[in-house]
Structure formats: C-alpha cells, structure tokens
C-alpha positions in Angstrom: 39.6 34.1 -51.0 42.5 33.8 -48.7 40.4 35.0 -45.8 38.1 32.0 -46.1 41.0 29.5 -46.2 42.7 31.1 -43.3 39.8 30.6 -40.7 40.0 27.3 -38.9 37.2 24.9 -39.5 35.8 22.5 -37.0 35.4 19.0 -38.3 32.0 17.2 -38.1 33.3 14.4 -36.0 34.1 16.9 -33.3 30.3 17.9 -33.1 29.3 14.3 -33.3 31.5 13.4 -30.4 30.2 16.4 -28.4 26.6 15.3 -29.1 27.3 11.7 -28.1 29.1 12.8 -24.9 26.3 15.0 -23.9 23.8 12.1 -24.5 26.0 9.9 -22.3 26.2 12.4 -19.5 22.4 12.9 -19.6 21.8 9.2 -19.5 24.2 8.8 -16.5 22.5 11.7 -14.7 19.1 10.1 -15.2 20.3 6.7 -14.3 21.9 8.0 -11.2 18.8 9.8 -10.0 16.8 6.5 -10.6 19.2 4.5 -8.6 19.2 6.9 -5.7 15.5 7.0 -5.6 15.4 3.2 -5.5 18.1 3.4 -2.7 15.8 5.7 -0.7 12.8 3.4 -1.3 14.9 0.3 -0.1 16.1 2.3 3.0 12.5 3.1 3.8 11.3 -0.5 3.4 14.2 -1.5 5.7 13.1 1.0 8.3 9.5 -0.2 8.2 10.6 -3.8 8.6 12.6 -3.0 11.6 9.8 -1.2 13.2 7.5 -4.2 12.5 10.1 -6.4 14.1 10.4 -4.1 17.2 6.7 -4.3 17.6 6.6 -8.0 17.3 9.3 -8.3 20.0 7.3 -5.9 22.3 4.2 -8.0 21.6 6.0 -11.3 22.4 7.4 -9.8 25.7 3.9 -8.6 26.6 2.5 -12.1 26.0 5.2 -13.6 27.9 4.5 -11.3 30.8 0.7 -12.0 30.6 1.4 -15.8 30.6 3.7 -15.6 33.5 1.3 -13.6 35.6 -1.5 -16.1 34.7 0.7 -19.2 35.5 2.0 -17.8 38.9 0.9 -20.5 41.2 0.5 -18.1 44.1 -1.8 -15.9 42.1 -3.7 -19.1 41.0 -4.0 -20.1 44.6 -5.3 -16.7 45.6 -7.9 -16.6 42.9 -9.2 -20.1 43.9 -9.5 -18.9 47.5 -11.4 -15.8 46.3 -13.7 -17.8 44.1 -14.6 -20.0 47.0 -13.7 -23.3 45.3 -13.4 -26.6 47.3 -10.1 -27.3 45.9 -7.3 -27.7 48.5 -3.5 -28.0 48.2 -1.8 -31.4 47.8 0.7 -32.3 50.4 4.3 -32.7 48.8 4.9 -36.3 49.5 1.4 -37.3 48.3 2.0 -36.7 44.7 3.5 -39.8 42.8 5.8 -39.4 39.8 4.8 -41.6 36.8 7.4 -42.6 34.4 6.6 -43.4 30.8 6.7 -47.0 29.7 9.6 -48.3 27.5 7.5 -48.2 24.3 8.6 -45.6 21.8 6.2 -42.5 22.3 7.1 -40.8 19.1 5.1 -41.2 16.0 8.0 -41.1 13.5 10.0 -44.2 14.5 12.4 -46.3 12.4 11.6 -50.0 11.8 14.3 -52.4 13.1 
C-alpha cells in the first residue's frame, strides 16, 4: 500500500490545461494560415491592378501619339495636297480674331 501512495499523481487540471493549450495553438495555426492565404490573395489582386493601370497608361500614351500625328498641321496639309483638294492656305493677316460678347456664356450662373 505504501507503494501506491508514494507514486506522484498528476492532477486532472493539468491535463485539462494541456488540452486547452493544444486547442489554442491549433486554432492559432489555422488562423495564421488563413490570414497568410488572404495576404497572398490581396497581393495578387494589387499586382493585377498595377498591371491594368500600366496597360491603361500605355493605351493613353498611344492615343495621345495618334491624335498628335492626326492633328499635325503639316501632315494635314500634305494629305490635302495628295487628295487633290481645292483648299488653299489662308494668309496670316487675313484671319480675324472674334472675341465673345459680354453676355455670360456659361449655363450655370447666379442670379443677381
């Protein structure tokens, strides 16, 4: 009988604390994996947005370049000559500058 009393016994609360701590650690690991996956997804979404922005900027530059070439007066003059039009250049002093009247031209005005 002395032999049974002399062996140390582990209290039940120790096992309970051990099980709870394992559960907390497992939950923390799962939560960490979920957050890391979400972080990777957000990073990929940001990269995709940056690629789209770069593509839009390239498209804007392309449109600007095309509009500049279309609006180049020397190119327009050359195209008119090649098409055989009867349009001729206007002398510099012949054009008259017309200034707008003193009436308000905007639609949204305040009443006096």
